[in-house]
TIBA-23494 format. One line per field, with one value per residue (C-alpha): chain; x, y, z. Coordinates in pm, 1 decimal. Example, Ala and Ser with C-alpha at 12.3 -4.5 7.8 and 13.67 -1.06 7.14 Angstrom:
chaine [A  A]
X [1230.0  1367.0]
Y [-450.0  -106.0]
Z [780.0  714.0]
***
This chain:
chaine [A  A  A  A  A  A  A  A  A  A  A  A  A  A  A  A  A  A  A  A  A  A  A  A  A  A  A  A  A  A  A  A  A  A  A  A  A  A  A  A  A  A  A  A  A  A  A  A  A  A  A  A  A  A  A  A  A  A  A  A  A  A  A  A  A  A  A  A  A  A  A  A  A  A  A  A  A  A  A  A  A  A  A  A  A  A  A  A  A  A  A  A  A  A  A  A  A  A  A  A  A  A  A  A  A  A  A  A  A  A  A  A  A  A  A  A  A  A  A  A  A  A  A  A  A  A  A  A  A  A  A  A  A  A  A  A  A  A  A  A  A  A  A  A  A  A  A  A  A  A  A  A  A  A  A  A  A  A  A  A  A  A  A  A  A  A  A  A  A  A  A  A  A  A  A  A  A  A  A  A  A  A  A  A  A  A  A  A  A  A  A  A  A  A  A  A  A  A  A  A  A  A  A  A  A  A  A  A  A  A  A  A  A  A  A  A  A  A  A  A  A  A  A  A  A  A  A  A  A  A  A  A  A  A  A  A  A  A  A  A  A  A  A  A  A  A  A  A  A  A  A  A  A  A  A  A  A  A  A  A  A  A  A  A  A  A  A  A  A  A  A  A  A  A  A  A  A  A  A  A  A  A  A  A  A  A  A  A  A  A  A  A  A  A  A  A  A  A  A  A  A  A  A  A  A  A  A  A  A  A  A  A  A  A  A  A  A  A  A  A  A  A  A  A  A  A  A  A  A  A  A  A  A  A  A  A  A  A  A  A  A  A  A  A  A  A  A  A  A  A  A  A  A  A  A  A  A  A  A  A  A  A  A  A  A  A  A  A  A  A  A  A  A  A  A  A  A  A  A  A  A  A  A  A  A  A  A  A  A  A  A  A  A  A  A  A  A  A  A  A  A  A  A  A  A  A  A  A  A  A  A  A  A  A  A  A  A  A  A  A  A  A  A  A  A  A  A  A  A  A  A  A  A  A  A  A  A  A  A  A  A  A  A  A  A  A  A  A  A  A  A  A  A  A  A  A  A  A  A  A  A  A  A  A  A  A  A  A  A  A  A  A  A  A  A  A  A  A  A  A  A  A  A  A  A  A  A  A  A  A  A  A  A  A  A  A]
X [354.2  654.2  854.6  1201.7  1369.7  1176.7  951.3  603.1  362.4  -0.3  -134.9  -480.3  -696.5  -1051.0  -1122.0  -1222.6  -900.5  -646.4  -842.5  -911.9  -517.1  -397.9  -618.4  -503.0  -149.7  -264.8  -426.0  -97.0  128.8  -96.0  -48.3  307.8  122.4  39.6  -79.8  5.1  380.6  465.1  718.6  806.1  456.8  474.7  732.5  573.8  269.5  401.9  613.1  335.2  129.2  469.3  456.8  135.3  198.7  493.7  286.9  4.1  -79.7  -234.0  -213.0  -600.9  -479.7  -158.0  -437.0  -648.8  -393.6  -297.9  -669.5  -701.8  -345.0  -390.9  -790.5  -711.3  -394.7  -610.8  -907.5  -707.4  -450.9  -781.9  -1033.4  -1067.4  -1209.6  -1527.4  -1483.0  -1571.9  -1916.7  -2018.1  -1994.8  -2360.3  -2480.8  -2818.8  -2690.5  -2411.7  -2362.2  -2520.0  -2224.8  -1926.9  -1920.0  -1917.9  -1624.4  -1422.0  -1491.1  -1488.5  -1199.1  -977.5  -1077.0  -992.9  -698.6  -614.8  -655.9  -360.2  -160.8  -366.6  -293.3  85.6  79.8  -137.3  100.6  341.8  257.3  138.0  458.6  598.4  907.8  865.8  916.2  1187.2  963.2  700.0  920.7  933.4  592.0  448.3  656.5  535.7  162.9  248.7  336.9  66.6  -132.3  42.6  -97.3  -398.2  -700.7  -497.5  -325.9  -422.4  -80.4  -188.4  -37.9  247.5  455.7  708.8  601.3  587.3  997.0  1001.6  1085.3  1374.9  1729.0  1648.7  1384.1  1630.7  1723.6  1397.0  1603.8  1812.6  1541.9  1219.4  883.8  868.7  1238.1  1171.8  875.9  1102.0  1384.2  1024.2  924.0  1277.9  1322.0  996.8  1060.0  1445.8  1281.0  1117.3  1294.0  1500.2  1827.7  1937.0  2216.9  1916.8  1701.2  1977.8  2001.5  1615.3  1654.9  1922.3  1703.0  1410.5  1638.4  1770.8  1429.9  1308.6  1641.4  1535.6  1607.9  1858.3  1692.5  1787.8  2117.3  2090.3  2134.8  1913.3  2044.6  1948.6  1878.3  1650.8  1283.9  997.9  714.9  341.9  113.7  -202.6  -451.9  -816.5  -927.8  -1283.9  -1533.5  -1579.2  -1979.6  -1917.2  -1703.5  -1973.5  -2218.5  -2331.9  -2310.5  -1967.4  -1788.6  -1743.1  -1581.2  -1339.2  -1208.0  -1181.3  -986.6  -763.1  -753.1  -665.0  -357.7  -236.8  -237.5  -47.5  287.7  488.4  739.7  658.7  731.9  826.1  528.7  184.3  49.6  -343.9  -495.3  -684.1  -1028.9  -994.0  -1116.0  -1536.8  -1575.6  -1497.1  -1182.5  -1427.2  -1633.8  -1325.9  -1161.7  -1339.5  -1211.7  -874.6  -846.5  -965.8  -643.5  -425.5  -463.6  -407.1  -113.3  27.3  268.7  322.0  292.0  -48.8  -41.2  -472.1  -652.8  -927.1  -1223.4  -1245.2  -1455.0  -1444.6  -1743.4  -1943.3  -1588.3  -1483.8  -1116.0  -926.7  -644.1  -346.5  -316.9  -63.4  -220.2  56.2  86.7  -248.5  -497.7  -421.3  -353.3  7.3  -36.7  -242.0  -193.4  -509.4  -502.1  -458.0  -468.0  -859.7  -1022.8  -1239.5  -1566.1  -1457.5  -1354.0  -1513.9  -1737.4  -1618.4  -1932.6  -2084.7  -2400.7  -2539.7  -2461.1  -2615.8  -2913.7  -2934.2  -2874.0  -2528.1  -2249.3  -1843.9  -1855.2  -1702.8  -1919.8  -2239.3  -2389.3  -2272.3  -1939.8  -1766.7  -1374.7  -1191.2  -809.1  -588.3  -321.7  -32.6  260.3  423.4  608.6  535.9  752.2  788.2  1001.4  1333.6  1193.3  1292.6  1019.2  758.9  598.3  287.1  101.7  -320.7  -412.2  -452.2  -156.0  107.9  7.0  214.2  574.4  536.0  344.4  622.2  923.2  775.6  772.8  958.4  1194.5  1370.0  1165.1  1378.3  1111.2  779.3  410.9  151.2  -188.5  -462.8  -804.6  -730.2  -1098.5  -1259.2  -998.4  -1124.6  -934.2  -729.9  -522.4  -639.1  -422.2  -108.7  -101.5  -123.4  138.3  399.2  345.2  439.4  737.5  872.7  837.4  1069.4  1285.3  1276.9  1322.4  1565.6  1366.6  1228.3  821.1  533.2  238.4  -78.9  -356.2  -698.0  -714.7  -382.8  -174.9  75.7  419.4  747.5  924.0  1297.9  1461.6  1524.1  1188.0  1172.4  917.5  1103.6  778.4  420.3  50.6  -151.3  -455.3  -789.1  -619.1  -718.8  -370.5  -37.8  309.7  566.6  844.3  1199.6  1207.5  1476.1  1812.0  1740.1  1974.4  2135.3  1918.4  1860.6  1871.8  1495.7  1414.8  1613.3  1487.6  1159.4  1033.0  1162.3  1487.3  1274.9  1004.9  1220.1  1410.1  1096.4  984.5  1314.1  1308.1  933.9  999.2  1248.1  1044.5  799.4  1053.4  1173.5  843.3  796.9  1190.4  1071.9  715.9  908.6]
Y [3782.7  3727.4  3406.3  3280.8  3458.8  3804.0  3827.7  3928.2  3584.8  3579.3  3305.5  3172.8  3220.7  3087.3  2715.7  2720.2  2904.1  2648.1  2356.1  2534.3  2605.1  2267.9  2097.7  2276.8  2191.8  1833.6  1827.3  1954.7  1734.7  1450.2  1560.8  1399.6  1054.7  919.0  952.8  1285.4  1199.8  1600.4  1467.3  1831.7  1896.1  1633.4  1787.5  2165.1  2037.6  1896.8  2167.7  2447.4  2176.7  2151.3  2569.4  2601.8  2368.0  2576.6  2870.1  2659.5  2843.2  2505.8  2160.9  2204.3  2354.3  2188.6  1841.4  2034.3  2116.0  1733.4  1637.0  1905.2  1829.5  1482.0  1487.1  1662.4  1469.6  1116.9  1279.4  1359.2  1000.0  836.6  985.2  639.1  479.5  623.1  364.9  -9.8  165.1  252.8  -118.2  -145.0  179.1  31.5  -164.8  40.4  386.1  558.4  417.5  596.0  974.9  862.6  599.5  873.2  1115.0  863.3  682.3  1027.6  1187.3  816.4  790.8  1172.0  1079.6  946.9  1236.9  1460.8  1211.7  1311.2  1690.7  1726.5  1544.1  1690.9  2043.7  1892.1  1841.8  2105.7  1902.0  2141.5  2040.7  1830.3  1600.8  1574.0  1443.7  1123.2  1121.5  1144.8  849.8  647.6  708.2  631.7  271.1  250.5  319.6  23.2  -223.4  -122.8  -283.2  -488.1  -159.5  31.8  154.2  272.3  617.1  615.1  1007.6  744.8  636.1  963.2  873.4  602.9  742.8  896.4  787.2  825.6  577.0  305.9  368.1  168.3  -85.9  -16.3  121.1  -13.8  253.6  372.9  501.3  668.7  834.5  985.2  1103.8  1284.9  1445.8  1514.6  1682.7  1893.6  2003.6  2134.8  2329.5  2529.3  2536.8  2871.6  2804.3  2872.6  2531.2  2370.4  2453.0  2455.6  2066.2  2017.4  2109.3  1969.3  1647.8  1832.6  1842.3  1481.7  1320.7  1462.9  1384.8  1111.5  733.3  644.5  433.7  33.2  -33.3  -417.0  -679.4  -886.8  -1232.7  -1497.4  -1747.2  -1486.2  -1686.0  -1491.9  -1442.7  -1390.8  -1147.7  -1207.1  -889.8  -933.8  -598.8  -722.7  -372.7  -497.6  -405.9  -689.9  -895.7  -1120.7  -1040.8  -1418.8  -1203.1  -1148.0  -1368.1  -1604.8  -1285.6  -1193.1  -1589.9  -1605.6  -1311.5  -1485.1  -1836.7  -1613.9  -1403.4  -1756.6  -1952.7  -1624.8  -1641.3  -1707.9  -1713.2  -1913.6  -1805.8  -1999.9  -1917.5  -1767.3  -1554.0  -1483.4  -1195.8  -1242.0  -1387.2  -1460.6  -1787.0  -1777.8  -2090.5  -2180.0  -2439.7  -2707.7  -2702.6  -2640.2  -2936.0  -2844.7  -2481.9  -2569.4  -2851.4  -2539.7  -2341.7  -2631.9  -2629.6  -2292.3  -2330.6  -2601.0  -2771.6  -2402.2  -2437.2  -2128.6  -1927.0  -1827.1  -1635.8  -1848.8  -1875.2  -2176.0  -2362.1  -2549.2  -2610.9  -2278.9  -2114.1  -1955.1  -1810.1  -1577.6  -1819.3  -1862.4  -2177.4  -2361.1  -2564.7  -2787.3  -2881.4  -3103.5  -2835.5  -3046.4  -2812.7  -2838.0  -2550.3  -2316.6  -2017.0  -1868.0  -1486.5  -1449.6  -1048.0  -963.2  -636.8  -565.7  -401.5  -553.2  -899.1  -984.4  -801.6  -773.4  -819.8  -1010.4  -1166.9  -845.3  -601.7  -927.8  -790.7  -454.8  -599.8  -469.4  -684.8  -702.2  -528.5  -840.5  -1085.2  -1191.4  -1244.9  -1354.3  -1249.1  -1281.4  -1475.6  -1653.3  -1577.7  -1824.6  -1977.5  -1685.0  -1610.0  -1869.8  -1963.0  -2118.2  -2340.1  -2258.9  -2531.9  -2331.4  -2034.7  -2064.3  -1966.9  -1638.9  -1531.6  -1480.5  -1176.7  -1129.7  -755.5  -540.7  -783.2  -632.3  -267.3  -446.0  -469.2  -694.1  -948.2  -1013.1  -937.6  -1207.5  -1516.5  -1780.5  -1838.3  -1590.3  -1588.7  -1564.9  -1329.1  -1153.2  -1233.5  -1004.7  -1103.8  -860.7  -696.6  -341.1  -278.9  -227.4  108.7  313.8  431.1  739.6  702.1  470.5  120.5  390.9  422.1  10.1  -12.2  236.3  45.4  -275.5  -102.6  -16.7  -378.4  -484.5  -207.9  -307.6  -676.5  -653.3  -899.3  -874.7  -838.1  -980.5  -778.3  -945.9  -733.6  -726.0  -393.7  -320.4  -203.6  -530.0  -486.4  -700.5  -458.5  -497.1  -506.7  -121.5  -94.4  17.0  -95.9  -287.5  -317.4  -294.4  -299.4  4.0  30.3  -63.0  -226.8  -566.4  -812.0  -996.9  -895.4  -1100.5  -1006.8  -1127.4  -1168.8  -939.3  -1043.3  -1059.6  -884.6  -1049.9  -957.3  -617.9  -522.5  -448.5  -800.1  -927.4  -691.8  -563.3  -280.6  -350.8  -163.4  125.8  51.4  19.5  338.8  536.8  365.8  490.0  797.7  874.3  779.0  950.7  1231.4  1153.8  1155.5  1478.4  1626.8  1467.9  1555.7  1941.9  1904.7  1837.1]
Z [1784.0  1638.9  1531.7  1667.1  1416.4  1518.9  1203.9  1234.2  1197.4  1153.2  1411.9  1383.1  1693.7  1583.4  1572.6  1208.4  1080.5  1326.9  1114.8  800.8  766.0  891.4  638.9  333.5  442.5  443.7  125.3  -3.0  162.6  14.4  -341.5  -304.0  -344.7  -668.8  -951.7  -837.7  -754.6  -623.8  -371.8  -294.9  -215.0  48.9  236.2  190.3  346.3  637.7  707.4  693.6  970.8  1163.0  1133.3  1269.3  1532.3  1693.8  1702.9  1850.2  2248.3  2342.8  2368.6  2208.6  1929.5  1825.1  1883.4  1633.5  1373.5  1359.3  1307.0  1019.0  892.1  890.5  792.6  483.6  398.3  384.6  239.8  -78.6  -50.2  16.8  -214.1  -412.4  -145.0  -292.3  -580.0  -402.8  -262.5  -639.4  -787.1  -695.5  -592.1  -482.0  -223.2  -110.6  -237.2  86.9  250.2  27.3  153.4  513.2  451.3  327.3  620.6  903.9  736.3  664.7  1043.8  1245.8  1059.8  1142.7  1500.8  1505.7  1350.8  1621.2  1950.6  1841.3  1759.2  2063.8  2314.5  2169.1  2284.8  2584.7  2729.2  2539.5  2303.2  2025.5  1683.7  1758.2  1973.0  1732.8  1482.6  1666.4  1838.7  1464.4  1287.1  1593.7  1519.7  1163.7  1303.9  1515.7  1212.0  1042.6  1332.7  1566.3  1481.0  1178.4  1015.2  720.6  631.5  302.9  207.2  419.6  401.9  304.3  -30.2  -155.1  -221.5  -441.0  -765.8  -567.8  -473.6  -119.2  -151.1  -183.3  185.2  264.3  207.4  499.6  712.5  602.4  519.7  906.3  860.1  565.7  751.4  1023.3  749.9  547.9  890.6  1017.6  659.4  679.7  998.2  968.6  672.6  913.7  1234.7  1331.4  1305.0  940.7  965.2  1038.3  761.8  483.8  645.4  550.9  263.2  106.5  224.2  20.3  -279.8  -199.5  -180.5  -517.6  -696.0  -943.2  -951.6  -1183.1  -1492.7  -1435.2  -1689.0  -1588.3  -1885.8  -1900.9  -1920.3  -2183.8  -1872.6  -1728.6  -1696.0  -1905.3  -1713.9  -1848.4  -1776.5  -1784.4  -1769.2  -1891.3  -1784.6  -1614.4  -1472.1  -1144.9  -1214.9  -1464.1  -1337.7  -1193.9  -1409.4  -1602.3  -1932.9  -1925.1  -1745.1  -2005.7  -2196.1  -1944.5  -1935.0  -2271.9  -2352.6  -2014.4  -2208.6  -2566.1  -2354.9  -2251.6  -2576.4  -2789.5  -2915.8  -3102.1  -2793.0  -2497.7  -2113.0  -1821.6  -1606.3  -1683.7  -1378.2  -1388.7  -1134.9  -841.9  -842.8  -1287.2  -1280.7  -1276.8  -1128.3  -780.2  -725.0  -603.9  -914.4  -1184.3  -1336.2  -1666.4  -1624.3  -1468.0  -1801.6  -2070.6  -1875.5  -1930.7  -2247.4  -2342.5  -2175.0  -2351.2  -2074.1  -1900.3  -1519.3  -1452.1  -1121.4  -1113.5  -809.7  -771.2  -499.5  -304.7  -50.3  295.4  413.3  434.5  422.6  120.1  67.8  -177.2  -276.1  -537.0  -700.0  -856.8  -1197.7  -1358.1  -1663.5  -1682.5  -1454.6  -1146.6  -837.7  -732.5  -454.6  -275.9  -45.6  100.5  143.6  493.3  554.2  476.9  398.8  689.0  589.4  224.6  226.7  576.9  796.7  1172.9  1414.9  1103.5  1247.0  1419.6  1047.6  841.9  1056.7  909.7  587.5  605.6  429.9  315.4  -21.5  -209.5  -25.5  -134.9  220.2  595.7  695.9  370.5  343.0  562.2  637.9  531.3  782.7  715.9  477.6  251.4  -27.8  -299.5  -511.6  -867.0  -964.6  -1163.3  -1145.5  -741.8  -443.6  -498.9  -237.0  -337.8  -210.2  -297.0  -341.5  -6.1  154.3  -81.0  156.4  472.9  492.7  818.6  591.7  409.1  617.6  836.7  527.2  759.9  457.5  169.0  -115.3  -479.3  -577.7  -476.3  -707.8  -654.7  -772.9  -776.3  -875.4  -905.8  -1073.4  -705.6  -659.1  -973.5  -1243.5  -1119.5  -772.9  -656.0  -863.8  -897.8  -530.1  -516.1  -767.0  -566.8  -244.5  -448.9  -573.9  -223.0  -72.6  -378.8  -281.7  138.6  65.7  -261.1  -472.1  -804.7  -796.6  -1018.0  -1061.4  -1249.5  -1191.7  -1371.2  -1497.0  -1450.9  -1360.5  -1416.5  -1400.1  -1382.0  -1094.8  -1032.0  -695.2  -679.2  -732.2  -1083.2  -1357.0  -1637.9  -1821.6  -1774.7  -1857.0  -1853.8  -1694.7  -1841.9  -2104.4  -2205.5  -2296.8  -2182.9  -2099.8  -2143.3  -1952.2  -1842.5  -1454.1  -1259.5  -1110.3  -657.2  -430.6  -98.2  178.0  254.8  579.3  670.8  513.4  833.5  1094.4  982.0  1224.6  1511.2  1504.6  1424.8  1625.3  1941.7  1881.8  1852.6  2160.1  2345.2  2194.3  2301.2  2669.1  2709.7  2597.3  2873.9  3117.8  3017.1  3070.1  3400.8  3538.6  3401.8  3591.8  3930.1]
***
């Protein structure tokens, strides 16, 4: 069979060939994500999947190509998902392979639907592009959403990643898909456009030349480095707490704010008078934000708490976007009968959700938008705050994510949130990577993964509100709804 240029190409006919080749293409695309960061391979893998789709003879074949490409992509990107199940192997270890396979295939269904519909409507690659971008938006919202590993994140290190300030991550997804489709287009001019997009996408971001003002506040990020399997072990809890106290007390210079990571205080807030007094004593009058659990009756919340110079609670933020099957278990009553609970829950349905995103007033430093761990994955959670903060503040426990890809992918997503909002990001992580991130998503200072200690870093300046911070996903969402509706109407018009 010949392609549109007249060259002979081999077209896979058997199902295993279709799925196998598309899985390889998706896996190659997955190498564009951290920690590999081969952004060029994101385009190569997607272009290969688009090439196969363009030569599929039926909607079924196209669906299978999308399913295979998505499965290969998500298995490479999300292979860290087995790590949380290995913390307590006896209790959860058996779930690990099922979690990776089911999650990868489940997310791949979004891609498969886009590929299949594109062929069914006979809209070609340029119809597939908005359909696939729409599928990624659905993945970010359906069933609480799981937008981890969006293709856009492969651009965070390059100059094209800065476009997120205008169009957000879903607009960047559209750029990635346009570039990949253009590379395999029949027109040489369009191919050239695709190669140009690819070249810009891999062009590294310029290093920061911003001068740190002498008046810039200094933030201390505390990293106790508590492995998850020991974090709540009574024999080790005091060890990790003492590490955090030592980092808080360290000198000779003193910061303007100290930030501890998620759930870094071993005692619940309701029973922490002596613990908070010890933290305040180590801080010597400096305000401290700590990650801590708190109870309201039978409900437990994952919270960020601001302590004053005496250890008294000034403000509380409760995490509102919880991890399904991690921090809470859907259908908890039914699941508990089979002994299945959330990974971070000791019993029952796990954590309760807070009331939503709200800024924390930190006095002279301004207002910070607290984001606890998983919440930084969702751009809609950051743009949805009612008042614009002065900076973003993530506290997280990335010990759940292993020591290879998970922590670095989480960091990349935090950097993208900074670009989208035009705001610096303060990031304190239990096992790392703790970092100070400027408003262009560049890391100005960091503590390496699996390192114990602290980091004093100047808070970078913020920019004015970006276009994306004002519009969120509405503009790109409405555009994709319009384009995909026109594709459907065009197909119906051709049919009749």
